[in-house]
N, C-alpha and C positions, 0 to 999 in steps of 0.2 A: 774097604777104605773110603770108597766114594759115599757109602751110606753114612759113615761118621761125618764126612765133610758136608753132606747135604743136611744132616741134622744140625750141625754147627751153624750152617748158613741160615737155616730156618729160625734158629734161636736168635741170631743176630737181627733178622728181619722183623722179628716181633716188635710191635710197638708197646709203649707203656700201657695203652688201653688193653692190648691183648693180655698182658701179664695180669692186669687188674681183673679182667674178665675170667681168666683161668683161676685166679685165686678165689674169686667169688663162687665159682662153680665147685671148687674143692671144699670151701667152707659150707656150702649148701649141702653137699653130699654128706659131710660129717655132721651137720646139724640135725638132719632128719630124725635120727634115732632119739635125740634129746628133746626135740619138739614134742614128741609124744608125752613127755613127762613135765616139761617146763614151758611149753608153748614157745612162741617167737619172742623170747625174752633175752635180757643181757646175759643171764646164766647160760642159755643155750649157745649164744655167740661165743662166750668165753670157753665153753667146752669144745666147740667146733674148732676154734683156733688151736687148742691143745691137741685135739685128735688129728687134725689135718696137717699140722706142722707148718702152716702158713705163718710167716713172720707177722707179729702183731702190728708193725708199722704198715705192712702191705694190707693186712686185714682192715686197718683203719681207712685206707684208700678205697678198698673194695666195698666197705659198708660204713660210710661216714656217719650215717644216722643210726647205726647199730643194727639190731636184729630185724627191724622193719625192712631194711634193704634186702635181707635174706628172704623174707616173706614175699617181697615183690619179685625177687629173682625166681623163687619157686613158682609163682603164678605165671611168669613169662616163659619159664621152661615148659610148663604145661601147654601154653599157647603154641610154642614152636613144635612140640610133639603133635598137637592137634592138627596143625597145618600140614605137617609131613604126612600124617595118616590120611587126611582128606585128599591130598594130592595123589596118594597111592591108591585110594579107593576107586572102584569102578562105580560111578554114579549115573552112567548113561541111561540105565533102565529105570532109575528112580524118579518119582514125581518130585516136583520142586520142594514141596513141603517136607518130603521124606529126606531130601538132601540137607535141608536146614536142621531137621531133627538129628540126622546122622552127625552133623558137625558138633552139636551140643553133646551127643552121646560120646563121640570120640574124645572130646575135651575132658569129660568125666573119667573115661576109661584110661586116659593118660596119667591120672593121679589116683587111680583106684587102689594102688598098693600103699598109698600114703594118705588115706582118708582122714586119719586123725590130724595130720598136718593141715589139711584143708579146713577141718573143723576149727582148729586153733587159729587159722587165718581169718575165718569168718568172725570169730570173736574179736580178733585184733582190729579188723577193719570196721567193726561195728562201733568202736570207740569214737567219740565225737572228733577227736583230734586227727583220726585217720580215715574217717568216713568218706571224705572227698576223694582221697587216693584210692580207696576201695572201689568207689563208683567208677573212677577213671579206668581201673584195671578191668572191670566187668565190661565197660563200654569198649575197651580195646579188644577184648576177646570176641565180642559180637561183631566188631568192625572187621576183624580178621576172618570170621566165618563168612560174612557177606562178600568180602573181597576175594576170598578163595573160591567162592561159588561164582565169581564173575560179575558181581553187581556193578552196574554202570550208571546207576541213578546219580543225578547231579543237582536235583532240586530238593524240595522239602522231604521227598520220599527217602533221601539219604539219611535224614535224621529219624524219621518215624520208623524205618526198618530197624535201625540200631536200638532205638528206644524200646520198641516192643519186644525185640529179641533179648534185650538186657533184662526186662521184666521176666520173660520166660526162663532165661538162664538162671537168674537169681532164685526164682521159686523152685526150679528143678534141683539146684544144688542143695537147698535146704531140705527138700523132700528126700533126696539121695542120701544125705547125711544120717537120716533116721531110718532108712530102708533096710530091712533085714530079710527081704525076699530073695529067693535063689537067683543069682546072676542079675540082681536088681531089676527083675521083670516089672515090679510095681512102679519103679522110677521111669522106665521106658514107656509104660502105659500112661503115666502122669504127663510125661513130656509130649506124647502124641496128642493128648487132650489139649494141652496148652498151645501147641502149634496149630491145632484145628481152630482154636479161638482166634489166633492171630490171623489165620486165613479168612475167617469170617469178617474180621475188621477190614482186611484188604478188599473184600468184595463190597463191603459197605462204602468204602472210600471210592471205589470204582463207580458205584451207583450214584454217589453224590456228584461226581464229576460230570455225569450225564444229565443231572437235574438242572434245568434252566434257571431255577431260583438261586442256585449257588455257583453257577458257572462264572458269573461276573466276579465273584470273590476268589474262586479257585484258580482261574486261568485268564490269560489275556494280557496284553501290554499294560504295564503299570499296576497290575493287580498285586495285592499284598503277597500271596504265596509265591508268585513268580519271582519275587525279589529274594527269596531264600535259596541260597546255593550251597552245595557241598563244599567243604574246605578244599582249597587248591593245594597241591603239593608244595607250592611256594609260600603258603600261609605261614606267618611267623609262629614258632612253636609255643609261644606263650599265650596264644589266643584260644578262647573256648572252641571246642569242636575238633581240635587237633589231637591226634593220638600218636605218640611216639611208636615207631616200629621196632625199637630196640628191645 
């Protein structure tokens, strides 16, 4: 009896946002089989509504822009799974570059069973009208990797770390989509090479900071790069550099 009462109370305590989020998740689960054939399209959303039993009016609230909202939800679900896997992984003995590579690998492994959905997403976000949102999603993934690894940078390095990892991540996804090697061994080798390239860039930057010819530009009161700061948690959400954690 108490279990039924607790369940009823939990339902009462759910907010409208909770119901919308649950509906979006149900629609996404139902959509994945159709994405393989129809992509992230209106037809896929229509079939997902029919298969999931979600009320069409609620589906409209969950996906006001249509199927693209499902594609965004799919990407963010992969991000959440990646963060959970990173937090559960034992990284103590790993070199820092290997921790970064593991983050990217765990992100791809989170969606390995839905590789065609990823391929269709890449196609969708390559369209001019959706390219900016696709870039934002990739930046958000890389931001989560750095944050989960405990990155504390607050200057221009906050941006360069995420920009370089975004390039690595994007290239690795494209390679992975065409990889037919067993257990994606070719992809992980490709990823390691890209991470090595990034580490070489970081070494170059460190050397430049020690060069007296560029120290005046790189550091010191009033210098240009010292004026660049990472976004504050209080930064308005409509400004560049802010990534929603939702």
